[in-house]
C-alpha positions, 0 to 999 in steps of 0.5 A, a space after each residue: 233947383 238946388 242939389 238934393 241933400 246928402 242922406 245922413 244919420 245922426 248917431 246921438 242918443 236923444 230923449 224925445 218927449 212927446 206932446 199929448 198928440 204925439 203920445 196918442 199917435 204912438 199908443 194908437 200905433 202900439 209903439 212902446 213909450 219910455 218914462 224918462 227922468 229929465 234934468 229938471 227932475 221931472 218925469 215924462 214919457 217919450 221915445 229914445 233915439 239912439 241914431 236917426 235920420 234928420 228927416 224922421 225927427 223933423 217929421 215929428 217936430 213938424 206935426 207938433 208931436 214933440 215938446 222937448 228934446 234932451 241929450 245928456 253926456 259926460 263928454 260932448 266934444 266927440 259928438 260936436 257935429 251931431 249936437 250942432 246938426 241936432 240944434 239946427 234941425 230943431 230951429 229949422 223945423 220950428 221956422 218951417 212950422 211958423 212959416 206954414 202957420 203964417 202963410 195959412 193965416 195970411 191966405 185966410 185973411 186975403 181978399 180972395 178968400 173974403 170974396 169967396 166966403 161972401 159969395 158962398 156962405 154955405 161953404 166958407 173957407 176958414 181955419 175950421 174947414 175940414 176937407 176929405 184927405 183922399 179928395 184933397 190928394 186927388 186934386 193936388 195930384 191933378 194940379 201937380 204941374 200948376 203947383 210946380 209952376 207956382 213954386 217956380 215963379 215964387 222962387 225965381 227972384 230968390 234964385 236969381 238973388 242967391 245965384 248973383 250973390 258974390 259973398 256966398 260960396 257955391 256950397 252956401 248958395 246951395 244951402 240957401 236954395 235948399 232952404 227956400 225950397 224946403 220952406 215952400 215944400 213944408 206948407 200944408 197941402 190945404 194951402 196949395 189946394 187954395 192957391 191952385 183953386 184961385 189961380 188967376 182970380 182977382 187978388 191971386 197975384 197979391 196972394 203969391 206976393 205975400 208967400 214970396 215976401 214972407 219966404 224972404 223974411 223967413 230965409 233971413 230968420 233962418 240965419 240964426 240957426 247957425 249962431 244958435 248951434 255955435 252958442 250951444 256948443 260953446 256953452 256945452 264945452 265950457 261946462 264940460 271943460 269945467 267938469 273935466 278940470 274939477 275931476 282932474 284936480 281931485 283925481 291927480 291931486 294937483 300932479 298934472 297941469 289942468 290944461 293937460 286934461 283937455 289936450 292929453 288924450 290919455 289923461 282926458 280918457 281917465 278923467 272922462 271914465 271917472 266922471 262916467 262911473 259917477 254919472 256926471 253929465 252935461 245936459 242940453 235940453 230944447 223945449 219947443 212951443 207947440 202949435 196948440 200952445 197959448 197965444 205968443 208961445 207957438 214959436 217959442 224955443 227954450 234951450 237949457 244947459 244943465 251942468 248936472 252934478 250927482 247931487 243935482 236933485 238935492 240942490 234943485 230942492 234947495 234952490 226952490 226953497 231959497 230962491 231969493 236968498 241962494 239964487 244968483 241971476 245974471 245975463 249970459 253976457 255977464 256970465 262970460 265976463 265974470 268967468 275966471 281967467 282960464 275957465 273958458 275962451 270967453 272971447 269966443 263965447 262973447 263973439 258968438 253971443 254978440 252975433 246971435 243977439 245982433 242976428 235976432 234983433 235984425 229979424 225981430 226974433 226976441 232973444 233972452 238969456 239967463 244964468 242961474 247959479 248957487 252962490 258959492 257952488 258950482 252948479 249952473 243952469 244956463 237958459 236961452 229963450 228965442 221967440 221965432 
């Protein structure tokens, strides 16, 4: 087994916008909700997490209580690791949920269940089957050793492959082992109820094989989480640096080298404080497709970077009124290629973009990107869409 993850806390103010089910849950438990005005000028209810454990947010994501996550800050560089950890947490959580849904559907469509349903028309097992939670937990407790053994047999070939992979560092091997365990451990209890119930029956081996095959596929999909987090951070830093340089130009009237604002701590602090006073921020927003969404949207993740200005709401209204005339659309790749020299490390951005696009293509994850800009203006809305 892999070494357990180190417990940690993400210290980053995060707006968590709730789904209808999430809102109902919090209200029933007498938890107060906040009304947020988001970067797209929409007002929605949710909770504010100043600092949190990854597991606490992941639980909300896995039960489909979260529709959006948003962070908005003037300066993101000091929170680089936290932002990347948050991004990976969201992608992994969506993959766990997708794997769970896929396996449950495969099990319901298996020969084992089809045979059971033919022989037991009064007690068929399908996606509408409801089982008493106390009874379910009791059965799973009795079958605990069986479940441990089944997981061990499913994971064994993967453990062997990871352990023998000379291209992975020990820490990377441990991460891979943990990921495999987490994918299995996040399967719904009813899945394990069915698997243990039909252990040894005709068709059971195919059932176990399907779980193992899909596990390997989702392990491959999970590789994109790292590229997504790097891409988001690169885009966020580009937006932040653009804001810092523009503010420094206004503040110092051309008396300092524009690059000094990025590397001189004193100058950078003055510029950041000025931007904070004016409420100018860079906003990162994740919109998560819910399990109850329409067909094809359950695994959709939309990530948007808003380079938010003080006149954002006014400008957005102008964009909506003159979409065809004022809105300039391009791909993310075109956006990087057209950035002026010195605006950003375009080679690094294109490097991450290339790897992300290639990684998505390899595992059949649909990836699209779009950059909206007002011609002649400096407001940019960058969107990335992934269908996991």
